[in-house]
DSSP file (Angstrom, degrees, kcal/mol; ACC not computed):
  #  RESIDUE AA STRUCTURE BP1 BP2  ACC     N-H-->O    O-->H-N    N-H-->O    O-->H-N    TCO  KAPPA ALPHA  PHI   PSI    X-CA   Y-CA   Z-CA
    1    1 A M              0   0    0      0, 0.0     2,-0.1     0, 0.0    94,-0.0   0.000 360.0 360.0 360.0 139.4    0.0    0.0    0.0
    2    2 A S     >  -     0   0    0      1,-0.1     4,-2.4     4,-0.0     5,-0.2  -0.448 360.0-113.1 -88.1 160.1    1.4    3.4   -0.9
    3    3 A I  H  > S+     0   0    0      1,-0.2     4,-2.9     2,-0.2     5,-0.2   0.892 119.2  56.7 -58.8 -39.6    1.5    6.5    1.4
    4    4 A S  H  > S+     0   0    0      2,-0.2     4,-2.2     1,-0.2    -1,-0.2   0.921 107.0  47.1 -61.5 -41.9   -1.0    8.1   -0.8
    5    5 A T  H  > S+     0   0    0      2,-0.2     4,-2.5     1,-0.2    -2,-0.2   0.942 113.2  49.0 -61.9 -48.5   -3.5    5.3   -0.3
    6    6 A L  H  X S+     0   0    0     -4,-2.4     4,-2.5     1,-0.2    -2,-0.2   0.901 110.0  51.6 -59.9 -40.3   -2.9    5.3    3.5
    7    7 A R  H  X S+     0   0    0     -4,-2.9     4,-2.7     1,-0.2    -1,-0.2   0.903 109.3  50.0 -63.5 -41.1   -3.5    9.1    3.5
    8    8 A W  H  X S+     0   0    0     -4,-2.2     4,-2.8     2,-0.2     5,-0.2   0.906 111.0  49.4 -66.9 -38.1   -6.8    8.7    1.6
    9    9 A I  H  X S+     0   0    0     -4,-2.5     4,-2.5     2,-0.2    -2,-0.2   0.919 112.0  48.5 -62.7 -43.1   -8.0    6.0    4.1
   10   10 A L  H  X S+     0   0    0     -4,-2.5     4,-2.3     2,-0.2    -2,-0.2   0.923 113.4  47.0 -63.3 -44.0   -7.0    8.2    7.1
   11   11 A L  H  X S+     0   0    0     -4,-2.7     4,-2.3     1,-0.2    -2,-0.2   0.923 113.8  46.8 -65.9 -41.9   -8.8   11.2    5.6
   12   12 A G  H  X S+     0   0    0     -4,-2.8     4,-2.2     2,-0.2    -1,-0.2   0.899 112.9  49.6 -65.5 -37.5  -11.9    9.2    4.7
   13   13 A S  H  X S+     0   0    0     -4,-2.5     4,-2.7    -5,-0.2    -2,-0.2   0.883 110.9  50.9 -65.8 -39.1  -12.0    7.6    8.1
   14   14 A S  H  X S+     0   0    0     -4,-2.3     4,-2.2     2,-0.2    -2,-0.2   0.908 110.6  47.3 -63.6 -43.4  -11.6   11.0    9.7
   15   15 A I  H  X S+     0   0    0     -4,-2.3     4,-2.7     2,-0.2     5,-0.2   0.907 111.7  51.1 -68.2 -39.7  -14.4   12.5    7.7
   16   16 A L  H  X S+     0   0    0     -4,-2.2     4,-2.6     1,-0.2    -2,-0.2   0.922 109.5  51.4 -64.5 -42.5  -16.6    9.5    8.6
   17   17 A G  H  X S+     0   0    0     -4,-2.7     4,-2.0     2,-0.2    -1,-0.2   0.913 110.2  48.3 -60.4 -41.7  -15.8    9.9   12.3
   18   18 A F  H  X S+     0   0    0     -4,-2.2     4,-1.9     2,-0.2     5,-0.3   0.914 112.4  48.3 -65.5 -42.0  -16.8   13.6   12.1
   19   19 A L  H  X>S+     0   0    0     -4,-2.7     5,-2.9     1,-0.2     4,-2.5   0.877 110.2  52.7 -66.7 -35.3  -20.0   12.8   10.4
   20   20 A T  H  <5S+     0   0    0     -4,-2.6     5,-0.4     3,-0.2    -1,-0.2   0.884 109.9  48.5 -61.5 -40.7  -20.7   10.1   12.9
   21   21 A A  H  <5S+     0   0    0     -4,-2.0    -2,-0.2    -5,-0.2    -1,-0.2   0.864 127.2  23.6 -69.5 -33.0  -20.2   12.5   15.7
   22   22 A T  H  <5S+     0   0    0     -4,-1.9    -2,-0.2    -5,-0.1    -3,-0.2   0.881 137.0   5.4-101.9 -48.5  -22.5   15.2   14.1
   23   23 A I  T  <5S+     0   0    0     -4,-2.5     4,-0.4    -5,-0.3     3,-0.4   0.838 122.2  50.1-109.4 -42.4  -25.0   13.7   11.7
   24   24 A L  S  ><S+     0   0    0     -5,-2.9     4,-2.6     1,-0.2     5,-0.2   0.454  81.1  93.1 -87.5  -2.7  -24.9    9.9   11.7
   25   25 A D  H  > S+     0   0    0     -5,-0.4     4,-2.6    -6,-0.4     5,-0.2   0.941  89.8  42.5 -58.1 -52.4  -25.1    9.3   15.4
   26   26 A G  H  > S+     0   0    0     -3,-0.4     4,-2.4     2,-0.2    -1,-0.2   0.874 114.1  52.5 -62.4 -38.0  -28.9    8.9   15.7
   27   27 A V  H  > S+     0   0    0     -4,-0.4     4,-2.7     2,-0.2     5,-0.3   0.931 111.8  45.8 -64.9 -47.9  -29.0    6.8   12.5
   28   28 A M  H  X>S+     0   0    0     -4,-2.6     5,-2.4     1,-0.2     4,-1.9   0.907 113.6  49.1 -65.6 -41.1  -26.4    4.4   13.8
   29   29 A M  I  <>S+     0   0    0     -4,-2.6     5,-2.4    -5,-0.2    -1,-0.2   0.913 116.8  41.0 -63.6 -41.7  -28.0    4.1   17.2
   30   30 A R  I  <5S+     0   0    0     -4,-2.4    -2,-0.2    -5,-0.2    -1,-0.2   0.893 128.3  26.7 -74.6 -38.1  -31.5    3.4   15.7
   31   31 A F  I  <5S+     0   0    0     -4,-2.7    -3,-0.2    -5,-0.2    -2,-0.2   0.586 134.4  18.8-104.5 -11.7  -30.5    1.1   12.9
   32   32 A I  I  X5S+     0   0    0     -4,-1.9     4,-1.8    -5,-0.3    -3,-0.2   0.693 124.0  36.3-123.5 -63.9  -27.2   -0.6   14.1
   33   33 A I  I  ><S+     0   0    0     -5,-2.4     4,-2.6     2,-0.2     5,-0.2   0.923 116.1  49.3 -70.7 -45.2  -26.5   -0.4   17.8
   34   34 A A  H  ><S+     0   0    0     -5,-2.4     4,-2.6    -6,-0.3     5,-0.2   0.938 113.8  45.4 -60.9 -48.4  -30.1   -0.8   19.2
   35   35 A P  H  > S+     0   0    0      0, 0.0     4,-2.5     0, 0.0    -1,-0.2   0.887 112.8  52.3 -64.3 -33.8  -31.0   -3.8   17.1
   36   36 A W  H  X S+     0   0    0     -4,-1.8     4,-2.2     2,-0.2    -2,-0.2   0.951 111.3  46.7 -64.1 -46.7  -27.5   -5.4   18.0
   37   37 A L  H  X S+     0   0    0     -4,-2.6     4,-2.5     1,-0.2    -1,-0.2   0.900 112.4  49.6 -61.8 -41.8  -28.3   -4.8   21.7
   38   38 A R  H  X S+     0   0    0     -4,-2.6     4,-2.3     2,-0.2    -1,-0.2   0.919 110.0  51.2 -61.6 -43.4  -31.8   -6.3   21.3
   39   39 A S  H  X S+     0   0    0     -4,-2.5     4,-2.5     2,-0.2    -2,-0.2   0.902 109.8  49.8 -59.8 -44.3  -30.4   -9.3   19.5
   40   40 A N  H  X S+     0   0    0     -4,-2.2     4,-2.1     2,-0.2    -1,-0.2   0.914 110.4  50.2 -62.0 -44.5  -27.8   -9.9   22.3
   41   41 A Q  H  X>S+     0   0    0     -4,-2.5     5,-2.0     1,-0.2     4,-1.1   0.885 110.7  49.4 -63.5 -38.5  -30.6   -9.6   25.0
   42   42 A R  H  <5S+     0   0    0     -4,-2.3     3,-0.5     1,-0.2    -2,-0.2   0.933 113.1  45.9 -67.0 -44.4  -32.7  -12.2   23.1
   43   43 A M  H  <5S+     0   0    0     -4,-2.5    -2,-0.2     1,-0.2    -1,-0.2   0.832 115.0  48.0 -72.1 -28.0  -29.8  -14.6   22.8
   44   44 A A  H  <5S-     0   0    0     -4,-2.1    -1,-0.2     2,-0.3    -2,-0.2   0.670 108.5-125.4 -84.9 -12.9  -28.8  -14.1   26.5
   45   45 A G  T  <5S+     0   0    0     -4,-1.1     2,-0.3    -3,-0.5    -3,-0.2   0.788  79.6   8.5  77.7  28.1  -32.4  -14.6   27.6
   46   46 A G  S   <S-     0   0    0     -5,-2.0    -2,-0.3    -6,-0.2    -1,-0.2  -0.984 110.5 -14.5 161.8-157.8  -32.5  -11.3   29.5
   47   47 A S        -     0   0    0     -2,-0.3     2,-0.5    -3,-0.1     0, 0.0  -0.416  56.3-138.2 -78.1 156.0  -30.5   -8.2   30.1
   48   48 A V        -     0   0    0     -2,-0.1     2,-0.7   -11,-0.1    -7,-0.1  -0.938   8.5-136.6-114.3 129.4  -26.9   -8.0   29.1
   49   49 A R        -     0   0    0     -2,-0.5     3,-0.1     6,-0.0    -2,-0.0  -0.765  24.3-160.3 -88.9 119.7  -24.3   -6.4   31.2
   50   50 A L        -     0   0    0     -2,-0.7     5,-0.0     1,-0.1     0, 0.0  -0.620  30.2 -89.7 -94.8 155.1  -22.0   -4.3   29.1
   51   51 A P     >  -     0   0    0      0, 0.0     4,-2.7     0, 0.0     5,-0.2  -0.330  45.6-110.3 -61.4 152.2  -18.5   -3.1   30.0
   52   52 A R  H  > S+     0   0    0      1,-0.2     4,-2.7     2,-0.2     5,-0.2   0.875 115.0  48.0 -54.6 -49.5  -18.7    0.3   31.8
   53   53 A F  H  > S+     0   0    0      1,-0.2     4,-2.2     2,-0.2    -1,-0.2   0.914 114.1  47.1 -65.1 -41.9  -17.1    2.4   29.1
   54   54 A L  H  > S+     0   0    0      2,-0.2     4,-2.3     1,-0.2    -1,-0.2   0.903 110.9  52.3 -59.2 -45.7  -19.4    0.9   26.4
   55   55 A A  H  X S+     0   0    0     -4,-2.7     4,-2.6     1,-0.2     5,-0.2   0.940 110.3  48.7 -56.1 -48.8  -22.5    1.3   28.6
   56   56 A L  H  X S+     0   0    0     -4,-2.7     4,-2.6     1,-0.2     7,-0.2   0.905 109.4  52.2 -62.5 -38.7  -21.6    5.0   29.1
   57   57 A L  H  < S+     0   0    0     -4,-2.2     7,-0.3     1,-0.2    -1,-0.2   0.906 113.4  44.1 -62.6 -38.8  -21.1    5.5   25.3
   58   58 A I  H  < S+     0   0    0     -4,-2.3    -2,-0.2     1,-0.2    -1,-0.2   0.866 118.2  43.6 -73.6 -36.5  -24.5    4.0   24.6
   59   59 A E  H  < S+     0   0    0     -4,-2.6     2,-0.6    -5,-0.2    -2,-0.2   0.845 111.0  55.0 -77.5 -33.5  -26.3    5.9   27.4
   60   60 A R    >X  -     0   0    0     -4,-2.6     4,-1.6    -5,-0.2     3,-0.5  -0.884  57.9-166.5-117.3 113.0  -24.7    9.3   26.9
   61   61 A R  H 3> S+     0   0    0     -2,-0.6     4,-2.6     1,-0.2     5,-0.2   0.890  90.6  57.6 -58.6 -40.9  -24.8   11.1   23.5
   62   62 A W  H 3> S+     0   0    0      1,-0.2     4,-2.3     2,-0.2    -1,-0.2   0.839 105.0  51.1 -65.4 -30.4  -22.2   13.7   24.5
   63   63 A M  H <> S+     0   0    0     -3,-0.5     4,-2.8    -7,-0.2    -1,-0.2   0.897 110.2  49.1 -71.5 -37.8  -19.7   10.9   25.3
   64   64 A R  H  X S+     0   0    0     -4,-1.6     4,-2.5    -7,-0.3     5,-0.2   0.918 112.3  48.7 -63.9 -40.9  -20.3    9.3   21.9
   65   65 A T  H  X S+     0   0    0     -4,-2.6     4,-2.2     2,-0.2    -2,-0.2   0.928 113.4  46.4 -64.9 -45.5  -19.9   12.7   20.2
   66   66 A A  H  X S+     0   0    0     -4,-2.3     4,-2.6     2,-0.2     5,-0.2   0.928 111.7  52.2 -63.6 -46.1  -16.7   13.4   22.1
   67   67 A Y  H  X S+     0   0    0     -4,-2.8     4,-2.5     1,-0.2    -2,-0.2   0.925 112.5  43.5 -55.5 -48.8  -15.3   10.0   21.4
   68   68 A H  H  X S+     0   0    0     -4,-2.5     4,-2.4     2,-0.2    -1,-0.2   0.866 112.9  52.3 -69.8 -35.0  -15.9   10.2   17.6
   69   69 A L  H  X S+     0   0    0     -4,-2.2     4,-2.3    -5,-0.2    -2,-0.2   0.936 111.3  46.5 -67.8 -43.4  -14.5   13.8   17.5
   70   70 A V  H  X S+     0   0    0     -4,-2.6     4,-2.4     2,-0.2    -2,-0.2   0.940 112.9  49.7 -60.7 -47.2  -11.3   12.8   19.2
   71   71 A F  H  X S+     0   0    0     -4,-2.5     4,-2.3    -5,-0.2    -2,-0.2   0.902 111.4  49.5 -56.8 -42.3  -11.0    9.7   17.0
   72   72 A A  H  X S+     0   0    0     -4,-2.4     4,-2.4     1,-0.2    -1,-0.2   0.872 110.6  50.5 -65.9 -38.7  -11.5   12.0   13.9
   73   73 A A  H  X S+     0   0    0     -4,-2.3     4,-2.0     2,-0.2    -1,-0.2   0.893 109.9  49.6 -65.8 -41.5   -8.9   14.4   15.2
   74   74 A V  H  X S+     0   0    0     -4,-2.4     4,-2.0     2,-0.2    -2,-0.2   0.929 112.7  46.5 -63.5 -46.9   -6.4   11.7   15.7
   75   75 A L  H  X S+     0   0    0     -4,-2.3     4,-2.4     1,-0.2    -2,-0.2   0.899 112.6  50.7 -63.6 -40.8   -6.9   10.2   12.2
   76   76 A L  H  X S+     0   0    0     -4,-2.4     4,-2.5     1,-0.2    -1,-0.2   0.873 107.8  52.8 -66.7 -33.6   -6.7   13.7   10.7
   77   77 A A  H  X S+     0   0    0     -4,-2.0     4,-2.8     2,-0.2    -2,-0.2   0.895 109.5  49.0 -65.9 -39.9   -3.5   14.4   12.6
   78   78 A G  H  X S+     0   0    0     -4,-2.0     4,-2.3     2,-0.2    -2,-0.2   0.884 110.9  50.7 -65.3 -39.5   -2.1   11.1   11.1
   79   79 A W  H  X S+     0   0    0     -4,-2.4     4,-0.7     2,-0.2    -2,-0.2   0.952 113.3  44.6 -61.5 -48.2   -3.2   12.2    7.6
   80   80 A W  H >X S+     0   0    0     -4,-2.5     3,-1.3     1,-0.2     4,-0.7   0.949 112.3  53.0 -60.1 -49.7   -1.5   15.6    8.1
   81   81 A Y  H >< S+     0   0    0     -4,-2.8     3,-1.3     1,-0.3     6,-0.5   0.889 106.7  51.0 -56.7 -44.8    1.7   13.9    9.5
   82   82 A L  H 3< S+     0   0    0     -4,-2.3    -1,-0.3     1,-0.3    -2,-0.2   0.655 104.2  60.4 -70.4 -13.1    2.1   11.6    6.6
   83   83 A G  H << S+     0   0    0     -3,-1.3    -1,-0.3    -4,-0.7    -2,-0.2   0.646  89.8  84.9 -81.7 -18.4    1.8   14.5    4.3
   84   84 A T  S <X S-     0   0    0     -3,-1.3     4,-2.6    -4,-0.7     5,-0.2  -0.417  92.5-113.2 -80.7 159.5    4.9   16.2    5.8
   85   85 A P  H  > S+     0   0    0      0, 0.0     4,-2.2     0, 0.0     5,-0.2   0.912 117.8  49.1 -60.4 -40.5    8.4   15.3    4.5
   86   86 A V  H  > S+     0   0    0      2,-0.2     4,-2.7     1,-0.2     5,-0.2   0.925 112.8  47.0 -64.0 -45.3    9.3   13.6    7.8
   87   87 A G  H  > S+     0   0    0     -6,-0.5     4,-3.0     1,-0.2    -1,-0.2   0.880 110.7  52.1 -66.6 -36.8    6.1   11.7    8.0
   88   88 A A  H  X S+     0   0    0     -4,-2.6     4,-2.3    -7,-0.3    -1,-0.2   0.910 110.8  47.5 -64.3 -41.3    6.4   10.6    4.4
   89   89 A R  H  X S+     0   0    0     -4,-2.2     4,-2.3     2,-0.2    -2,-0.2   0.936 113.7  47.5 -62.0 -46.9   10.0    9.3    5.0
   90   90 A W  H  X S+     0   0    0     -4,-2.7     4,-3.2     1,-0.2     5,-0.2   0.944 113.5  48.4 -62.6 -46.4    8.8    7.5    8.2
   91   91 A G  H  X S+     0   0    0     -4,-3.0     4,-1.5     1,-0.2    -1,-0.2   0.873 110.2  50.3 -61.7 -37.1    5.8    6.0    6.3
   92   92 A A  H  <>S+     0   0    0     -4,-2.3     5,-3.5     2,-0.2     6,-0.4   0.896 114.8  44.9 -69.8 -37.3    7.9    4.8    3.4
   93   93 A T  H ><5S+     0   0    0     -4,-2.3     3,-1.8     5,-0.2     5,-0.4   0.941 113.0  49.7 -67.4 -46.5   10.3    3.2    5.8
   94   94 A A  H 3<5S+     0   0    0     -4,-3.2    -1,-0.2     1,-0.3    -2,-0.2   0.782 109.5  53.0 -63.8 -26.2    7.6    1.6    8.0
   95   95 A M  T 3<5S-     0   0    0     -4,-1.5    -1,-0.3    -5,-0.2    -2,-0.2   0.213 124.0-101.0 -97.2  15.7    5.9    0.2    4.9
   96   96 A G  T < 5S+     0   0    0     -3,-1.8    -3,-0.2     1,-0.1    -2,-0.1   0.674  84.6 128.0  84.8  16.7    9.0   -1.5    3.7
   97   97 A G      <       0   0    0     -5,-3.5    -4,-0.2    -6,-0.2    -5,-0.1   0.454 360.0 360.0 -90.9   2.8   10.0    1.1    1.0
   98   98 A G              0   0    0     -6,-0.4    -5,-0.2    -5,-0.4    -6,-0.1   0.454 360.0 360.0 102.0 360.0   13.5    1.5    2.4
């Protein structure tokens, strides 16, 4: 994989993370997360105890928003870094380019 491809993946993931934090949160909760939780409850035959952090993310919208925004910022920082000369050299070396 080239540095350019990796940078596009990072940029796309960062944009998706930002959209998830702002626009897509309700859609994901309604059509992905809630049905997944109901399915787990059905299979377990009752309530399912989630890990504390995951339960907080599901219960509190502001935590989901903050989580996705931080994740988007980290991915955007990686995209920016790989665009600098130092980052490009590091990326080429890490990816076996010498």
